[in-house]
N, C-alpha and C positions, 0 to 999 in steps of 0.2 A: 504494500500500500504506500503510495506517495504521500509525503507530508508537505504541507504548505505553511510557510511562516510569513505572516503579514508584517511588513515593515512600518507602514503608516496607514491611517484610514480617516475617512470623513467622520468627524466626531458624532454625527447624527446616527452612525451605525453602532455605537457603543451599546445601546440597549438590546440590540438583536444579535450581538456577536455570539452569544450562547448557542443560538440556532446553528451557526456555522460549526462551532466546536462539536455539536451533537450530530452533525451530518444531516441536518434537516433542510436540505436544499436540493434542487435539481438544476441541471444545465439547460438554460433557455436558448442560448446561441453561442457559437464558438467562432472566434476570429483570431488572426495571427497574434495580436497583442492583448486581446480582451476576451474574457469569459463572462457572459451575462448569466447570473445565477438567480433563480427564484426561490425565496425562502418559504418555509411552511406557512408563514403568515401572508403570503402572496407578494411580499415586498421584493423588488428587483434590485440587485446590487451588481457591481462590476468588479471583477478581479482583473487587475491590469499590471503590466510590467512597467519599468521605469521609462520606457520610450513614449508612453502616453502622458500628455499634459495632465496635471492635477485637476480633478473635477469632482462634482457631487457623486455620492453613493459609492465612492471608490474604496476598494481594498487594494493597496499598492504593495507589490512584492519586488524584491531586488533581482530575482532570476526570471526565467521564462515562465509563462503561464503553463499549467499542466497540460500535457498532450493526451493524457488518459482521462476517461470519464469518471473514474473512481479515485478519490483522494480525500485526505483528512486535513483539517486545519489544526495548527498548533494550539494548545490550550492556553498559551500565553497571550493575554490581551495586549495589543500593541500600545506602547506608551506614547508614540508619536501620533497625534491626531490633529487634523486641520479643519478650518472652517471655509465654506464656500459662499458665505454671505456676501452680497455685493456691498461695497463701501463707496460712497460718493460724497461730493461736497457741492457747494452752491457757486463755485467759480464759473467763469466764462468758458464757453466751448472753444477749443483750439481750432481755429478756422483752417490752419495749414494742414493739420492732421485729417480733418474732414475732406479737404480738397484732394489730398493724396489717396484717401480711401475711395473716393468716387473714381479717381483716375485708375485705381487698381481694378475696380469693377468694369470700367469702360474697356480697359485693355483685354479683358477676358471674354468680351462679346464674340460669340461664334454662331454661325447659322446652323440650325437643326438640319439633320440630314435624312430623316425619315418621318413618316406620318405621326408616329408616337411622339417623337421629339417636337415636331411642329405643333401638335395639339397641346402638349404639356406647356410649351413656352407661351402659347396663345392664352391658355387658361390662367397661367401664373401671372402674366402681365395684366390681364383683365381683373383677376381676383385681387391683386395688390392695389390696383388703381381704385377699385370699388371700396376696398376696406379703408384706404386712406381718405377717400371722399366721405365715407360714413363717419370716420373719426373727426374730420373737420367740421361736419355738420352736427356732431354730438347726437347721433341717432342710434338705433339698435344695431348691434354688430353681429347678431347671430347668423344671418344668412351669408354675410361676407366671410365670416370665419368658417362656416360649413364648406364653402367653396374652396377654401385653401387647405383645410385639414386633410392629410393623406394624399395631397396632390404631388405627384412626382414619384421617382423610383428610389430604391435603396432602403436601408434600415431606418433612416430618418428622412422622409420625403422633403423635397425643397420647400413646399408650403409650410410644413411644420417647423423647419429650421428658420424660415423667415419670421414666423410668429414668435419663436424663441428670442430672436434678436430684437424684435419690436418690443416684446415684453420688458426686456432689460433696458432699452432706451427710454421707455415710458416711466421707468422708476425715477428718472431724473427730472427735477422741476424745470430744467431747461428745455424739456421736450414740449412742443406746442400741443401735444396730445396727452400730457401728464394726467390731467383730471379724468381722462377716459380710461385709465389703466384698469381700474376695478371692473369696468364694464367689459373690457377685453378679456380679463381673467375669467369672468363668469361665463362669457360666450364660449371660451375654449373648454372650460371644465364641463359645461353642459353638453358639448358635442364631441368630446374626446374619443368616443367609441368609433369615430369615423377613421381613425388611424390605428397603427399597430401598437402592441404593448410596450415595446422598447421606446418608441417615439413618444408615447403617452408620458412615460416617466420623465423624459427630457422636458416636455412641455410643463408638467407639474412642477419640476424644479424651477423653471423660469418664472412660473406664476408666483413662486415663493422667493424670488430674487436670488436663487442659487445658481451660480455660474462657474464655469471652468476658469482656471488661472489666466489663460491668455485673454479671455474676455474681461476679467477684472483688470488686467494690466492695460488693456485698450482704454477702458473707461477712466482709469487713473491718469493716463497720459492725455486723454481728451480734455481733462479738467486741469491740466497743468500748462505752464507757459511755454515749456520746451516741447519740441516735436521729435519723437523717435519713430521713424518709419518702420522699424522692425516689429513693432507691436501689431501692425497691420498684417504682416507676413505670418505671425504666430496665430492670428485668428483664421486666416484663409487656409492654413495647413491643418485645421481640425477636420478629421474625417476624410472621406474621399473627395467630396465636393461640398460638404456641409458648411465649411468655413465661409465660402462665398455667399451662401444663402443667409448665414448668421450675420455676416457683415452687411448684407443688404437690409436685413431687418433693423439693425442698429442705425444705419444711415437714414432709413425711412422714418425713424422716430425723431429725428432732429430736423431743424429748418433746412429746406432745400428747394430749388426750383422744380416745379411740376414736370418740366421738360426732361429732367434727369431720371424720372421714374422708369423709363423704358429700359434703363440699364440695370435695374434691380433683378436679382436672381438670374444672372447670366447662365444660360443653359450650356454647361460644359459638355461638349461632344467627346466621348471617349474614343 
């Protein structure tokens, strides 16, 4: 039996660590650097190696994630625990960093090459435009959110990743849609069944202002006087293409010309 020793973990997992020790979990999905586990209480946690940026629900190990389906966790509760709570201030937004972020998205624009990609891009652009319009007019967001949830391919669809980024941007009082954040949260939670279990967890984390370290770093720099372009790269490197969609949601939540919205969620052709 292979033993796994957790080096550090999200402090919110401390109350359920006993379930891991007792083997009360199943493997939900396996990836090169991540194992998604579902606990007996239905909570989903991620066992990750050190190549994955720090984020919510994580159990971080120094070696590789187990390649076998049966393994046991060490009975020692990790002393190193971290918080994924978003921290922000009331400072001015860094215009240079915002401009560079938009430039990054514009550089990634590629034409879809088949009917599925064409349709996905069309519905993403329309769905995003309609949601931002509804936010501006302070009306119900349920229909607009329904049209984005689960839209796209992959473990976390583009529409979901966009919503995660938007949720984080709306935490900040500097967002023109800040007062609408709770309405957005309620619309997402009411319709979360429209996407898959893994993506639901990421959305729920964003609703609670829980974010990965690269996104925290981006927000920190966005509220500082100096501009560090590397924080943009750290965001877009998240997942396969999720980072671009997350960045799109972040930028959509801050002041921007309407004409730039066509560049949000660039459909990256593989």
